[in-house]
N, C-alpha and C positions, 0 to 999 in steps of 0.2 A: 877097686880102690888103689890109688898109687901109694907107694911107700915114700918116706920123706927124702931119701937120697936119690930119687929119680927126678928128671926134668918134669915139672908140674904141667907143662903145656904140650898139648897135642895139636899141631898146626897142619892143616891140610889145604893145599891149593885146589880149589874147586872150579877153576876156570872162569872166564869172563867173556861176554860178547863184545866188549869195548876195548879198542886199542888204547893203551896207556893206563888201564885199570886192572889190577890183579886182586882177586877175591880169595879170602881164606876162611875156612871154618876153624874155630878155635874151641878146644875143650880144655878145661882146667880143673885140677883136683889136688888138694894138699891135705895132709893129716895133722897140721899144727899151725898156729899163728906164731911167728918168730918174735923174739924180743926186739927192742929198738936196735936197728943197725944190722940185724942178722940177714944174710942173703936168703933168697927163696929156696936154696938147696941145702940150707943148714940142717943139721940133725943134732940129737943129743939133748941132755938135760937143760942146756941153756937156750934151747929153741923156743921155750915158752910152754904154756899150758896146752895139752893136746886138744885139738879141735879140728874136725873134718869139715872142709868147705869146698864147694864146687861151683863152677859157672860155665855156661856155654855162650858162645857169641860168634860174631863175624867181624872180620877186619878187611880193610881195603888199603892198597898202596896205589896211589895215583900220581901220574906225571902231570903237573898243573898246566903245562903248555898245550895239552890235548883237549882241555875243557875250559868252559867259562865258570868261574867261581863266584859265589854270592854269599853274603850274610844278610838275612832278613831280620830287622828288629820289630818287636811287637810291643807297642807303647801301652796297651791296656795293662800289661803286667809291669813294664818298666816304670810307669808313672804311678803305680799303686803305692799308697802309704799304709803302713801298719800302725801308725801313731795317731790315736784319737786327738781331735782338735786341729789336725792339719787338713788342708783343702782336699787332698786326694785320698783321705782315709776311707778304707773299705773294711768293714768288720769281717772277720773270718767266718765262713760258713761252708760246709762241704759242697753245697750246690753252687758256690761262686768259684769258678775255675777260670781265672783270667789268663791271658796269653793265648797262644795257638799251639795245640798239640800237633805232633807230626802226622797223626792220622787226619786231622782237619787240613793240614797243609797239603798233603798229597792227594787226598780223596774228596776234599770238599772245597775246591776252588781256592786253596791257599789259606783258608780260615777267614773269620769275619773281617779282620782289618784289611787284608789284601782284596777281598771281594768288594769292599766299599770304595776302592780306588776308582777314579773317573778318567774318562778320555784317554789320552795317549798313554798315561801311566798304567791304566788298567789293561790296555791291549799289550803293552810291553811285558807286564807281569804274567799275563795269561800265556804269552809265547814262552816265557822262561819256565813256567810250570810244566808246559808241554814237553820241554827239553830236559827236565830234571830227571837224572838217573840215580842220584844218590843224595841223601840228606841225613842229618843227625842233629842232636842237641849240641850246645856249645858251652858257654862259661860255667864255672863251678857254682857261682852264686845263683845263677838263673834269675838275677835281678830281684831275688827275694831278700837277700842281704845287700848292703850298700857298697861293699868293697869289690866291685867288679865292673867291667865294661866291655864293649865291642867297638871296633872302628869299622865304619861302612858308610855308604850313602844313606842319609837319614830317612829319605822317602824312596822306596823301591820303584823301579820303572822309570821311563823317560830318559832324556839325554843328559840330565845332571848327574854325573858320576862322582862329584867331589865328596870326599869322605869326611866324617866327623867322629869324634869320640862321643859315644852314646852311653850315658850312665843314668842313675837315678837322680832326678832333680831335687832341689832343696825342699820342696813341699811333699816329698815322698820318701821319708825315712824307711829303712828296711825293717824286717821282722825282728822284734826284741830290741831294736835300737832305742836308746834314751835321748838321742839327739841326731841331727843330720851332720854327717862328716864329709866335707869336700875331699875328693880324691887328690892326693899329693902328700908332701911331707907333713908329719903331725907328731905330736907327743901323745904317748899312751900312758895314762895314769892307772896304776894297779890299785886294788882294794887295800893293799898294805902300805900305800903311800909312795911306792917306788914309781919312777917315771922313766920310760924308755922312749927312744925316738924311732920313727919310721922315715926312711930317706926319700920316699916318694917314687921308688923304682918298683914297678909292677912286673911280675912274670907274665910274659905275653908271647903268644904265637902270632907272628906276622905272616899272613898267608900270601899277601901281595904287596909289593912296593916297587917304586920306580927304579931302585938301584940294584935289583937282583932277585934271587929266588927266595922262597920261604925260609924264615929263621925263627928261632926261639931265643929270647934273652930277657934281661931285666932293663926296662925302659922307664925314663922319668916322666911323670905326669904332675901337673900343678894346677890347682884351681879347676879341676875337672877338664883340663885340656892337655893334649899331647904336647910334650916339651922336649923331645929327643929326636935323634936321627938313627935310622931312616924314618921318614914319615910314611906310615902305612896307608894303603888303599883298603885293605881288609885285615882285621886283626881280632884276636880273642884273648882276653886277659884271664888267666887261670894259673894256679900254683904249679911250679915245675915238679916233675917226678923223675925226669931223666935229664942229665947234664953231661955233655961231652962224652956220650957213650956209657956213662955210669948211672945206673938206677939209684935214686936217692933213698935214704932210710927214712923211717917214720919221724925221727927227730929232726930231719931236714925240712919237713913240711910244717910251716908255722901253724900252731894250733892255739885257739882261744876257747876255753870252756864258755859256752854261750850263756851259762847261768851266772857268770861273773861280770861280763861286759860285752859290748858289741865288737864285732870283728873289724879290723882295719888292715890296710895293706894287703899282703898275700895270705892272710890267715884264713883257715877254715874253722868251722864251729863244730866239727866232729873229730873224734880222736883217731888220727891216722894209724895208730898202732893196733886198734881194736875194731875199727868199723869195716865189717865185711858186708858188701852190698853189690849192686850193679854200678858200673861206671863206664863212661866213655873217655878214652884217651886220644889225644891228638899230638902228632909229632912230625918231625922232618928228618930225612936221611941226609947223609953227606953229599949225595948227588942232587938234592933238591926235590925229591919226591915227598909227598904228603902221606902220612900214615894215620889212619883213623881206625880205632878198635872199640867196639862196644861189647861188653860182657854182661850177661844177665844171670842173676841169681834165680834159683828155683823156688819151690814152695817154702814158706817160712816153717821153721822148726820151733816148737814150744820149749824143747830141752835147751837150756842155756849153754850146755857143753857141746852142742852141735849147731851148725849153721850153714847157710848157703850164701855164696857170693865170693867176692875177691877184694883184696886190700888195694888201696891206691898205690902203695909201693910196688905191689905185684903187677899193676898196670904198667909201671915203668919198665919192669923186666920183660913184659910182653912186647912193648913197643921196641925194646932193644932186640928181641928175637926177630921182630919183623923188619929190622934194618934201620930203625930210627937212631939218630945220634942225640937228639934233644926232644923233649916232649912235656906236655902239661896234662893235668888231670881235669877233664871236663865235668859236667854235672853228673851226679850219681843218684842212686835210688830211683824214684819214679821219673826223674829227668832223663834217664838213659833211654833213648829212642833212636832207632836207625831204620832207614828205608833204602832198598836197592832194587832198581828196576831190572831184574835179571832172574832167570831160573838157575839157581845154584844148588841143586840137590834138594834136600829136605828142609832147607831154611826158608822161612816165609819172607816175602818182600818187606813187610813191615814188622819190626820187632820192638816190643814195648816192655819195659821193666815194671815189676810190681813195686809199690812203695816199701821202704824198709820198715820192718817191725821195730818199734821202739820199746826200750825198757821203761818200767814205770817211773824210774827216777830221772829219766831224760826230760829236759824242758823242750816241749814241742807242742805245736797245735795238731789238730787232726789232719786227715788227708781229704783232698778234694775228690769228688765223684768223677769217675772216668779217667782216661789218659790225661796226665798232668799237662797243663798249659806251659809253654816255653816262652821266654822273653826274647830269644834269638835262635835262629836255625841256620846252620851251614848247609849250603846246597851246591851240588856239582851238576852242571848242565852240559849237554852235548853242544858242540859248536854248530852253528847253522851251516847247512850244505855238506 
């Protein structure tokens, strides 16, 4: 067990068979959860209530020019509605696991949606899957909540590579939403009658665009359409946890208690100060490399004073340690899934996180059976030849 004044990350370069891709094993352990704004190496009485939490994971740093990059959308989950009375409403049941898990994507022909493609598109996607060496989950909302999107070609495969902003459509409100909210500027009404405004700028990792290398920033969206520059070819919308080389504090991550209202803009519906679980983080270095880290919690602990996992803010510190200047927090809990086609010591090719155990007072549905379906997957392909 580490003590609180040590570096909580043990990062080991485990080698890689691919030029342009570096692989790291990451071990993490801390003996407390800090107060809002405290750095991960803080100690003393202001550091918060003592709690030991650990996580193990894998990180990659890749040079995008060496590979073909893809984001695959899965409309079975994107178009699902959680609101009764809407056209795409699907009542929750553990046996209904919409979307495509990484396990299906890698080992079962890309999952049900990609397997159903026909003709040229089917052949193209089969070729891409054969060349896939790395894949992971993407946006924080995983299209379960409505305030998230990806930018990519809407239908994988074929010669049409034009990108679109892909988000939940009007007949598919998110979980616990009381109405459909278009992406873009909006007013947020609080229960106490106060009204605040969201400017329509979403934290976004742009993986590819015509004007240069990958970047992270706040970009304007209006009426479910991209309305800013540069115009991305591939992008993932998720809250920032690292800005200009500085990891953000819990108070910098917009949080909306899901028992009070639906999330909008860059908000998450879990408390960044307290939520220890599995997470994927995605970032970029000053030199234009892409950093992806997935950290996995171990077995759940019944004792509320002990836990396993990592905070979203600590993922910002991890990406900084890996050389990133800017980064976003991707999906967490059972969304956290990562695949690497390489023999890197004792780490399995496919890594899947368990679902986060919920406290009785938390507003949440149950968990689906098996690895959780994803609404979008980021994949790295070897170039042909």
